[in-house]
C-alpha positions as CSV (number, residue, x, y, z in Angstrom):
1,M,16.2,-69.0,-30.8
2,T,18.3,-69.3,-27.4
3,T,19.1,-66.7,-24.6
4,E,22.7,-67.2,-25.0
5,P,24.7,-63.3,-25.0
6,R,24.5,-63.5,-28.5
7,P,21.3,-65.0,-30.3
8,R,21.3,-68.3,-32.2
9,I,18.9,-68.8,-35.0
10,T,18.4,-72.8,-36.0
11,I,16.4,-72.8,-39.2
12,P,17.4,-76.2,-40.5
13,T,16.8,-75.3,-44.3
14,A,18.2,-72.1,-44.1
15,P,22.0,-72.7,-43.1
16,N,24.7,-70.1,-41.7
17,L,21.6,-68.1,-40.5
18,R,22.8,-65.2,-37.3
19,D,21.6,-62.1,-36.2
20,L,24.6,-59.5,-36.0
21,G,22.8,-58.6,-32.2
22,G,24.6,-58.7,-29.2
23,W,28.4,-57.9,-30.0
24,P,30.5,-55.6,-27.8
25,T,31.5,-52.2,-28.8
26,R,34.8,-50.5,-27.8
27,D,32.8,-48.0,-26.0
28,G,31.0,-50.2,-23.8
29,G,27.6,-50.4,-26.0
30,R,26.6,-53.4,-28.1
31,T,24.9,-54.2,-31.5
32,R,21.3,-54.3,-31.3
33,T,19.5,-57.6,-31.9
34,G,16.7,-58.6,-34.2
35,L,17.9,-56.1,-37.0
36,V,19.8,-57.4,-39.2
37,F,20.6,-61.2,-40.3
38,R,23.4,-63.0,-42.5
39,S,22.4,-66.0,-44.0
40,A,23.5,-68.7,-47.0
41,E,21.1,-68.6,-49.9
42,L,17.4,-69.3,-49.1
43,S,16.2,-71.6,-52.2
44,G,15.4,-74.7,-49.7
45,L,13.1,-73.3,-47.5
46,T,10.4,-75.8,-46.4
47,E,6.9,-75.0,-45.7
48,E,7.7,-75.8,-41.8
49,D,10.8,-73.2,-41.5
50,L,9.3,-70.7,-43.7
51,A,6.6,-70.4,-41.0
52,T,9.7,-70.1,-38.5
53,F,11.7,-67.8,-40.9
54,G,8.6,-65.6,-41.3
55,E,8.6,-64.8,-37.5
56,L,12.3,-62.7,-37.6
57,G,10.0,-60.4,-39.2
58,L,12.0,-59.0,-42.0
59,R,10.8,-56.5,-44.5
60,T,13.9,-56.9,-47.1
61,V,15.9,-59.1,-48.1
62,C,19.3,-58.3,-49.9
63,D,20.6,-60.8,-52.1
64,L,24.3,-60.5,-53.1
65,R,24.7,-63.2,-55.8
66,T,25.4,-63.2,-59.4
67,T,22.3,-63.3,-61.8
68,H,23.4,-66.6,-62.9
69,E,23.3,-67.7,-59.2
70,I,20.0,-66.7,-58.3
71,D,18.3,-67.9,-61.8
72,A,19.6,-71.3,-60.1
73,Q,18.9,-71.3,-57.0
74,P,16.2,-68.7,-56.8
75,D,15.4,-67.5,-53.0
76,V,12.0,-68.8,-51.7
77,L,10.6,-66.4,-48.9
78,P,7.2,-65.6,-47.3
79,E,4.3,-64.3,-49.5
80,G,5.0,-60.6,-49.7
81,L,9.0,-60.5,-49.5
82,T,11.0,-59.4,-52.6
83,P,14.5,-60.2,-52.3
84,T,17.0,-56.7,-53.9
85,H,19.6,-58.2,-56.1
86,L,22.7,-56.3,-55.6
87,D,25.3,-58.3,-57.6
88,V,29.0,-57.6,-55.9
89,L,30.4,-59.6,-58.6
90,A,29.1,-58.1,-61.5
91,D,32.2,-56.8,-63.1
92,Q,34.4,-60.0,-62.2
93,E,34.5,-62.2,-65.1
94,M,35.8,-65.1,-63.1
95,A,34.8,-65.0,-59.2
96,A,35.9,-68.0,-57.1
97,P,32.8,-67.4,-54.4
98,A,30.0,-67.7,-57.4
99,E,32.1,-71.2,-59.0
100,I,31.8,-72.9,-55.7
101,R,29.3,-75.2,-56.9
102,E,30.4,-76.2,-60.5
103,M,33.8,-77.0,-58.6
104,F,31.5,-79.5,-56.3
105,A,30.1,-81.3,-59.5
106,Q,33.4,-80.7,-61.4
107,P,36.5,-82.9,-59.8
108,A,38.8,-81.8,-63.0
109,L,37.6,-78.1,-62.5
110,A,38.3,-78.4,-58.5
111,G,41.9,-79.8,-59.5
112,E,42.8,-77.5,-62.4
113,L,41.6,-74.3,-60.2
114,L,42.5,-75.3,-56.4
115,G,45.6,-77.4,-56.2
116,D,48.7,-76.4,-54.9
117,G,47.4,-73.3,-52.9
118,Q,45.4,-72.0,-55.8
119,A,42.4,-71.9,-53.7
120,E,43.5,-69.9,-50.9
121,R,45.3,-67.2,-53.6
122,Y,41.7,-67.3,-55.4
123,F,39.8,-66.1,-52.1
124,E,42.2,-63.8,-50.7
125,Q,42.1,-62.0,-54.1
126,A,38.4,-62.1,-53.8
127,Y,38.3,-60.5,-50.3
128,R,40.4,-57.5,-51.7
129,D,38.2,-57.3,-54.9
130,F,35.2,-57.3,-52.3
131,V,36.9,-53.6,-50.9
132,T,37.6,-52.5,-54.4
133,L,35.5,-53.9,-57.4
134,P,33.4,-51.3,-58.9
135,S,30.3,-53.2,-58.9
136,A,31.3,-54.7,-55.2
137,R,31.6,-50.9,-54.2
138,T,28.2,-50.5,-55.6
139,A,26.4,-53.4,-54.3
140,Y,27.7,-53.1,-50.7
141,G,26.8,-49.0,-51.1
142,W,22.9,-50.1,-51.8
143,L,23.3,-52.4,-48.7
144,F,24.2,-50.2,-46.5
145,Q,22.0,-47.7,-47.3
146,S,19.3,-50.2,-47.4
147,I,19.8,-50.8,-43.7
148,A,20.2,-47.2,-42.7
149,D,17.0,-46.2,-44.6
150,A,15.3,-49.6,-42.9
151,D,15.0,-47.3,-40.0
152,G,15.2,-50.1,-37.7
153,A,12.8,-52.9,-39.7
154,P,14.5,-56.1,-39.8
155,L,16.5,-57.0,-42.7
156,L,18.7,-60.0,-44.3
157,F,21.6,-60.2,-46.5
158,H,23.2,-63.0,-48.1
159,C,24.6,-64.7,-50.8
160,A,25.3,-68.1,-51.9
161,T,26.6,-69.8,-48.8
162,G,26.9,-66.8,-46.7
163,K,30.4,-67.0,-46.3
164,D,32.4,-64.6,-48.5
165,R,30.0,-61.7,-49.9
166,T,28.2,-62.1,-46.7
167,G,31.1,-62.6,-44.6
168,W,32.6,-59.3,-46.0
169,A,29.8,-57.5,-45.4
170,T,29.0,-58.3,-42.0
171,A,32.6,-57.7,-41.1
172,A,32.6,-54.2,-42.5
173,L,29.3,-53.2,-40.9
174,L,30.8,-54.5,-37.3
175,L,33.8,-52.6,-37.7
176,L,31.8,-49.4,-38.5
177,L,29.7,-49.9,-35.3
178,G,33.0,-50.3,-33.1
179,V,33.2,-54.0,-32.5
180,S,36.8,-55.1,-32.4
181,E,38.7,-57.0,-35.2
182,A,39.0,-60.2,-32.9
183,D,35.6,-60.1,-32.2
184,V,34.9,-59.3,-35.9
185,M,37.1,-62.5,-36.7
186,E,35.1,-64.9,-34.0
187,E,31.7,-64.1,-35.6
188,Y,33.4,-64.3,-39.4
189,L,34.8,-67.8,-38.3
190,Q,31.8,-69.2,-36.8
191,T,30.8,-69.9,-40.2
192,N,32.9,-72.5,-40.1
193,T,30.6,-74.3,-37.9
194,D,27.3,-72.8,-39.0
195,L,27.5,-73.9,-42.6
196,L,28.4,-77.5,-42.0
197,P,25.2,-78.9,-42.9
198,M,24.5,-77.3,-46.1
199,I,28.0,-78.3,-47.2
200,Q,28.2,-82.3,-46.1
201,P,26.0,-83.1,-49.1
202,W,28.4,-81.3,-51.5
203,L,31.1,-83.2,-50.4
204,D,29.6,-86.5,-50.4
205,Q,28.5,-85.7,-53.7
206,F,32.2,-84.8,-54.7
207,S,33.3,-87.8,-53.2
208,A,31.0,-89.9,-55.1
209,V,31.9,-88.7,-58.6
210,G,35.7,-88.9,-57.8
211,G,36.9,-85.7,-56.4
212,D,39.2,-85.7,-53.4
213,P,37.2,-83.9,-50.5
214,E,40.5,-82.8,-49.1
215,L,41.1,-80.1,-51.8
216,L,38.1,-78.9,-51.4
217,R,38.7,-77.3,-47.6
218,P,40.2,-73.9,-48.8
219,I,36.4,-73.3,-50.2
220,V,34.1,-74.7,-47.9
221,G,35.1,-72.9,-45.3
222,V,36.5,-69.4,-44.6
223,Q,39.9,-69.1,-43.5
224,E,41.2,-65.7,-41.5
225,S,43.8,-65.1,-44.1
226,Y,40.4,-64.2,-46.7
227,L,39.3,-61.8,-44.2
228,E,42.6,-60.3,-43.2
229,A,43.8,-59.7,-47.2
230,A,40.3,-57.8,-47.6
231,L,41.1,-55.7,-44.3
232,E,44.6,-55.0,-45.6
233,Q,43.0,-54.1,-48.9
234,L,40.8,-51.3,-47.4
235,R,43.7,-50.1,-45.0
236,T,45.8,-49.8,-48.1
237,S,42.8,-47.9,-50.5
238,Y,41.2,-46.3,-47.7
239,G,43.1,-46.0,-44.5
240,D,40.1,-46.8,-42.0
241,V,36.7,-48.4,-42.1
242,E,35.3,-45.1,-41.9
243,N,36.8,-43.9,-44.9
244,Y,35.7,-46.8,-46.2
245,F,32.2,-46.3,-46.2
246,T,32.3,-42.7,-47.2
247,E,35.2,-42.7,-49.8
248,G,34.9,-46.4,-51.2
249,L,31.0,-46.6,-50.8
250,G,29.8,-43.4,-51.4
251,L,27.8,-43.0,-48.3
252,S,27.2,-39.8,-46.5
253,P,28.4,-39.2,-42.9
254,Q,25.1,-38.7,-42.3
255,T,23.9,-41.7,-43.5
256,V,27.2,-43.4,-41.4
257,E,25.7,-41.8,-38.3
258,R,22.3,-43.4,-38.9
259,L,24.0,-47.1,-39.2
260,R,25.1,-46.5,-35.6
261,S,22.3,-44.8,-34.0
262,V,19.7,-47.6,-35.2
263,L,22.0,-50.8,-34.6
264,L,24.1,-49.8,-31.5
265,E,22.7,-50.0,-28.0
266,S,24.4,-47.3,-25.7
267,A,26.4,-48.2,-22.6
268,D,24.2,-47.9,-19.2
């Protein structure tokens, strides 16, 4: 971990791992460090990296993936730490964020599903579904309630690549805490840098089986239009982020205030 204003964490087998602390808020405060983390799946932690990962002091890990994804790539975690399963996409018959691995292995499937701008449309719709899908609302409600209930004990949440389901959870939480949309977008787009070490072998594999890597560009990273689609849906369905948390996710005003009191440092 470096001493940059926003902490950076480098664990080679835990890609896209970030601390959500260090972001300024509109009232001059800042999000606390060392409390909430995001990442990609944690199935590949080596023994050495597992020890480093353990130094984060996590008490809770929330896994936003489908049952199929978890069965294929179960988390490897420090002893005594058991993930909580919160399936964001349980109510979705076919969901682009959960189909990424299959597309890498099957060029024909990728061409059928991703060509002619379909990839962007799939993911923009997926992000709208993060806001409205019943299973998504249930999962995110449990996630944010868990963060409030943790009362400052470190918690990490993740999905498969840590960019979509995890990206929306991060964006929504930071917006609730008063981080500007511009900074939320900056944090979101950081995935395009942090995820590359995990994604490159998949791209190489896709090329090796005859696929065109250019076809995968819209799904291997994140785009502003994806997050903008979710924000547009939030405003359409709930008006603002506060109503999204209370009406959409069913959290009490007391829980919302607890999130702020635990996760924010006031301006000095």
